N, C-alpha and C positions, 0 to 999 in steps of 0.2 A: 377543464383541468383542475385538480385539487392545486390549493396553493397552501405551504406549510413554512417554517423557520426552520431551514435545514441545520443552521448553527446551533439552535435552541436543542434540536432532537439529537445530534452529536454529542451534546455537552449532556444531556440527560441520560443517552445511552452508554457513552464511553466515558463521561467526565472531562472530555476536551472539544475542542470545536476549531471549525477553520472560518476565519472572517470572509464576508461576502466582497468580493473584488470587484466592486463596481461603486459607482457616485463620484463625487468630489471629494479630493484629499487636499488639505491645506497644511503645508509647513511653514513654521516662522522660523526665520534665519536671521543671524545678526549677533552682536555682542550683548545686547540687553541693556546697553549704557541709558540712562535716563538723563534727558536735558533739563536746564532749568524751569522751562515750562511743563515738564511733567510728561513729555513725551519720550518714548523709547526708539530707537534705532532699528526695531526689528521690522523685517520686511515679509510680507505675506506672499508665499510662491504656490501656484496651484500645480499639483502632480496629475498629470491626465490619466484616465483610467487604464488598467492593465488591459491588454488585448492577448487573446489567444487563438490558435486554429481551430480547437474545439470548444464548444459550448454546452453548459450544462440546460436543463430542461426550462429554467428561466432566463436562458439568452446571454448568462454571465460566463466569462471566459474560464476555462479549466487549463491551467498553466502546465500541470504535469498527468495527462490521462494515463491510467494503466491498462494493459491488455495482455491478453494470453494468447499467443500464436498457435493456430491449429496444427495439428501433425496426426501421427499415426503411431499406435503401439502395438508389440506382437501378444497373440493369445492364442491359447490353444482351444480348438473346438472339441465337439464330444468324441471324434475319431481320433484326437491326437495330433490332429493337423496344426500347423501354425499359420495362423492368418493374421492380417494386418487391420487394426481397428481404428478408423479414422475418428478425429473429433475436430469440432470447428473452433474458428477465433471466437475469443469471449473477451467483451468490453467491461472491464469493472465499472460499477455505478460511478458517476463521477463526484460524488461526495466521500470516495475512499481517501485515507489517509495513511500514511506509510512510516513504520519506525524500523530502524535497523540497529542492529548491535553485533559485534564481533569481538567476542573473548579470545584472551590467548591459552594456548596450551601450556601450561606450567606445572611441572613437577616439583613439589614442595617434599624436602626431607629434613626431619627433627634431628638435630644434632645434640645426642646425650650430652650434659653439663653445660651446654652454651647458653648464654642470657641474651645473645644477640639475635634471638628469631630462627626461623628455618632456612635451609639451603634452598634456594631457588634455581631450577634449571628451566631454560625456556627451551620449548620443543618446537613450536611452529604456531602460527594463526589458525584459529578454528574456523568453521564455516560461517557466514554472516546468518544472524537469527532474523527473521523478518516477520513483522507483524502488519496485516493490513486490516482495517476497519473501516466499517461504513455502512451506508444504508440501502436497502433494496427498496424501490417506491412503487406502487401501483399508481399512475396518474389519471386514469381513466374514471375511477369509481372509487367506493370505499371497501371493496373486498381485498382479501389478502393477496400480495403479488404472486400468484401460483406461478406464473410463467418464470418470472424473475429467479424465485428460489429453486424452480427445478433446473434451471440453467446452471444456477450457481452451484448445486451438488454435483451435476454432470462433470464439470470441469474439475472439482474437488475429488471426485472419484478416478480420475485418471491414472492408473498405475505407473506412471513415467514420470521422468522430469518435463517440466513445462518451460518453454521460450516465453519470456516475458518482456514487454516492451514499456519502458517507463524510463523517463530522463533523469528522474531523482535517484533510481538504481543504477542506471548506467553510469552514473556518476563516482559509484562505488564499484565498477567494472562487474555488475551483476546481471547477465543475459539469460540464466536459467535457474530455476527454483525445484525444489522437491518440497510437496504439500505434506506437513505432518499432520494437521487436524484442521477441521472447520466447525464453525458452529454459526446457527442462525436462530435469532431468538425476537420473540413479539416485544414491543413497546407499549406499556399501557396506555389506553387511551388513543391509539393511533392503529386502526385494523388495517390500513392498507400501506404501512411502512413496518419493515422488518429490519433490525441490526443484523451483521454478521462480522465475523471475525475469521481471519485465516491466518494460522501460523505455519510457516515454511523455513526450508534452510537455502543457502545459495548452493549451486552445484555447477560442476564442471563436466559438461558432456564429454565422454571420450568414446571416440568411434574405434570400434574394433573390425579390421580386416580380416578375414580367413585367407590362408594361402595353402595351396594344394590339397584342398579338403580338410585341412587339420584345423 
């Protein structure tokens, strides 16, 4: 299995990184008072490594894995009949990091002759805008991760809202998303690693029931 520094690759691909969640961590606590002998009253406290139920391919804990729930969506066949197309669960790579932003919908009206700026009318909260970035890795050899890329594209092409499982998103009340666009790109010097980015919106799935055939 190939070994690489995922933190450095994330920084190289996106300008950001996620610190490795393993190893010994030491915190120094105390007031920092210096005694006449020159010694401080700091005490070193060892913090145990973080643990998680999911591990990455290096055995390190993944504290907030991201997964898409499999499901079905309707599609017309050549005869015009509606059939249900199934798609499987999809687990995003463990390098995935998420960014969310939720703007407010505000109508701004300029008031003639006023020097106090515009009049602002708050309408409502807009959808969450979600950005997911990460790396798709071929761990077996130095060829392009073809299978991982195909699976990624297949889930991005589903023409329906997707159920998503992520503790980070659940904290914001996000359980379903609609993918706006996806992209995959090569990283210079690493033939077996590609970067990806998903831009999505939060969604509220509404169930419509027909009554009396209407």
